[in-house]
N, C-alpha and C positions, 0 to 999 in steps of 0.2 A: 192694844188688843191683846189676845192669847191665841197664838197660832200654831202653837205646839206645848204638848205637857206630857208628863208620866205619871204612872201609878204602877209601883213596881210592888206593892205589898201583896203577898199571896191570898188566894180568896178567903181561906179559913181565917185569916187573920182579919181581914176586912170586915166578915161576918161578926166577929167577936167585938170588933173597935165600935162598928157602926149599927149595931143590932139590925142586921140584914135577914130577912127570914126568905124561904124556900129556896129551891135549887141553883146552882151555879149557872147563869144564863148563858155561858159559853167564854165567860171572862177568864184571860190569864195575862200575867204581869207584863206590863210593856214600860219600856225606856224612852220611846220616841212617837209620841201618838200624834198622828196628821190629820188634819181635815178630810172629810169624805169618808174616813175608816168609820166601823162600828166602835161605839165606845161605852163604857159602862155607865148608867144611868139610874138614878136613883127616885122612886117616887113613894108617896106614903103608904106604909103598909097596912096590913088588917091584924085584928088583934091585938097579941102580944110583940109582933114585931113591929118596931117602929120604922122600918125602910125595907122597900123591896125593890130589886134590881133588875134591870134589863139591858138589852143592847140597842142602841140607837145608832143612826148615821149622823156623822157630826157635820152641821151646817144644812140650815133650811136651804128649800130650792124651790122657791115659788116661779111661776111661769114666765115671769116677766124679767128675772135674772139669769145673766151668763154665767154667773159663778156662785158657788155655795156661799151664803151668809153665816159666817161661822161665829160671829159675836154680836150682839147688840149692846147699846149703850142703856144703861141702866136709868139713866137720867130723862130719857127721852122715848125708853121702850113702849111704854103704856099708851102713847100717844101714836105709835107709828102703826099703819094697817097690818104691816106683815107679822108684828109683834103683840099688838094689843090683846086680842083674844088669848093667845097662851099666856101672856103675862097674867091675866085675869083669873085663868082656869086652867092651866097646864105647864104649871111651875114645877120644876125638879131641881136635883141637885147632880153633878158631877163630882166625885171623888179625885184627889189627884194629892201625888207626895211631892210636886214639885212641878214648875213650868219654864219656859225658856224665852228669851228675849236676846234682840240683837244690838249691840251698841255700835253706832256709826263713828268711824274715824277715818276722815278722808273718803276715800273708795274703798276701805277695809269696813268689813262687820265682824264684829267680834260676838260669838253668842256666849250667853250667861245661863247658868242655873240657878232658879230661885226657889229655895228649899224652905217649907215652913219653921218658923221659929216656934218651940214650946209644944209641938204636937206631930206626931209621924204622919199624920192625912188632914187635909182639909176638904171642905166641899165648896166648889163653885155654884153660884148661883146660876141657874139655867132653865130655860123654858124649851117646850116639844111641841110639835105638831106633825101632822102627815099630810104628805106631797105625793104627787103622781110621778114614778121613777120606774124605768125600766119596765114597764106595763103593768105597774101595780101602785098601791098606797103604801108609802115607806114612812116609818116614823123617823124623825129627824129631832136633833138638838140644837141649839144656839145657846153659847154662853154669855152669860153678861159680865160686861167690864164697868169699869168706875175710874175716876181719876187717880193716878198713878199716887201711892204713897212716898215718902222721903227715900225708902231704900231701893223703890224702883224707879223713879222719876230721872234719874240720871242717865237712866239708858233706855226709856220709853215712857210716854205721857200715860198710857192706859194699863190698868192691870184688870187680872179677874176678880170679880167681885164675890168675896168669900163670905160665907153664911156660917157665924158661929155656932159652935153646937147648941148653944142655948135657945138659938133661934130657928133651928131646922124644922123643927114640929110646926111652928107658925108659917115659916116659908111654903112648906108644903099643905098647909090647912086649905082646903077647897070652899070654907066658908069665908076665908079673907079674899076680897076681891078689889077693895078700894085701894089704888095707888097710895093715899093718905097712909094708910095700914100699912103697906108694904114697903113703902121705900125706906122707913128707920131701919129695916130688918139687912139693906142694903150698905147701911154707912160702915165706914172704916171706923175700928176700933182704934184708940189710943194704943202708942207702942209698936215697935217693928213686928211686922208679919212675915217677913221673907230674908234670908241670908242670900246675898248675890255672891256668886263666883264664876268666873271666865271659865270655859270648858272647850273641849277638842271641836275643830270646826267638823267632825264626822256627824254632829247632829244636823247639820245643815240638808243631808239628805234623809229623805224618810226610808229609805232603803236599810240605815243603819239602824237596828233596833236593840243592840245588847249594850252591857254595862261600858264597853267602850266610850259611848258618847258621853259619858260622866267623867273623863279622864279631865281633871282639871290644871290649868295652866296658869302661869304668871301673867298679869296683866299690870305693866308698870304705871298706868293713869289710874288703876282702881276704878271703880264704878260711877264717879263722879260725871259731870256732863263735860 
């Protein structure tokens, strides 16, 4: 799963890199983004703007769930009642320049940073919907995950489903609703997508949001199982 990630690139650089139109919705760079926080979410833009940004709460909150549903499995999201309609009609992207997972070693858990290989920012596949929260309808986002690739699998069995740059427009296209057309966009391409490095346990607390969470440490066992 993806339970913590980062997006540290300034807004003006994101605008240029991803062709985002419109004003900054309130985004500022973050090193330790956690569930239930407002996160930058991208949908299809208008005119010459490829994408449009907004802030949505991370985690679906249906009335039957006591906890926010921050992730959905891409393999079966189209058939689940919570995600079926958003998967068909409310797809979006969550940009990130890294995510975090924890490797279990006995009773210890070592946090790892997974940085993209070959590009400064990737876009996670996601879906959005509205839920009754705090006395009103609140827009929420859930990130799709897939089976982990080789550089992630030694630490966790799931990873965020990255939508490649050439597939972003198709993923956001409202005319595409059939899972048979959408599932190929979620496939993991060949080759490594992320570089894994152990980092400071400061990342364990969502209160720590500065660059200090990315202090790298030595791990004699490496990222393997």
